ZAMARGU-4260 file (C-alpha; in steps of 0.2 Angstrom, whole numbers, plus 5000, padded with zeros to 4 digits):
<rodrens>
0) 4893/5006/5001 | 4906/5001/4987 | 4908/4983/4987 | 4929/4984/4986 | 4927/4997/5000
5) 4919/4984/5011 | 4931/4973/5006 | 4946/4983/5011 | 4938/4989/5027 | 4936/4970/5031
10) 4953/4966/5026 | 4968/4965/5040 | 4981/4968/5028 | 4980/4980/5012 | 4994/4978/4998
15) 4997/4991/4986 | 5009/4992/4972 | 5011/5009/4962 | 5016/5002/4944 | 5028/5015/4936
20) 5019/5016/4921 | 5003/5022/4927 | 4997/5036/4937 | 4984/5026/4948 | 4974/5039/4954
25) 4962/5027/4961 | 4975/5018/4970 | 4982/5036/4976 | 4964/5039/4984 | 4962/5021/4992
30) 4981/5023/4999 | 4976/5040/5007 | 4960/5033/5014 | 4970/5019/5022 | 4986/5027/5025
35) 4980/5027/5046 | 4973/5010/5045 | 4990/5000/5051 | 4984/4988/5036 | 4994/4995/5023
40) 5011/4987/5014 | 5016/4999/5001 | 5029/4995/4986 | 5033/5011/4977 | 5045/5010/4966
45) 5057/5025/4958 | 5049/5029/4943 | 5031/5030/4949 | 5025/5050/4945 | 5019/5053/4964
50) 5033/5042/4973 | 5038/5058/4983 | 5020/5061/4988 | 5017/5041/4994 | 5034/5042/5002
55) 5029/5059/5013 | 5012/5051/5018 | 5020/5034/5022 | 5031/5042/5034 | 5019/5054/5042
60) 5006/5039/5045 | 5019/5026/5047 | 5014/5015/5032 | 5025/4999/5030 | 5035/5003/5013
65) 5045/4989/5006 | 5058/4989/4990 | 5055/4974/4980 | 5042/4962/4976 | 5053/4948/4988
70) 5050/4961/5002 | 5034/4964/5000 | 5031/4944/5001 | 5040/4943/5016 | 5031/4956/5024
75) 5015/4949/5020 | 5018/4931/5026 | 5025/4940/5043 | 5008/4950/5045 | 4998/4934/5040
80) 5007/4921/5050 | 5011/4912/5033 | 5023/4899/5033
</rodrens>
């Protein structure tokens, strides 16, 4: 099994940022694989080529999405109990 997949499966939280200037095919695959895991926090800004797809899947599976890096950090702190 791939080392990264083992790490993702062992993680309590998986953070994904879809950078607008990239197509991110591998990240999209991982997003789909972990959409039902309740582990994801996703930042997918306007301008990302598949933002509509990410938003639809996130809504369907209850994936936590955030609008900014600041919100991402706050959500990560909340989930990991970091002060």
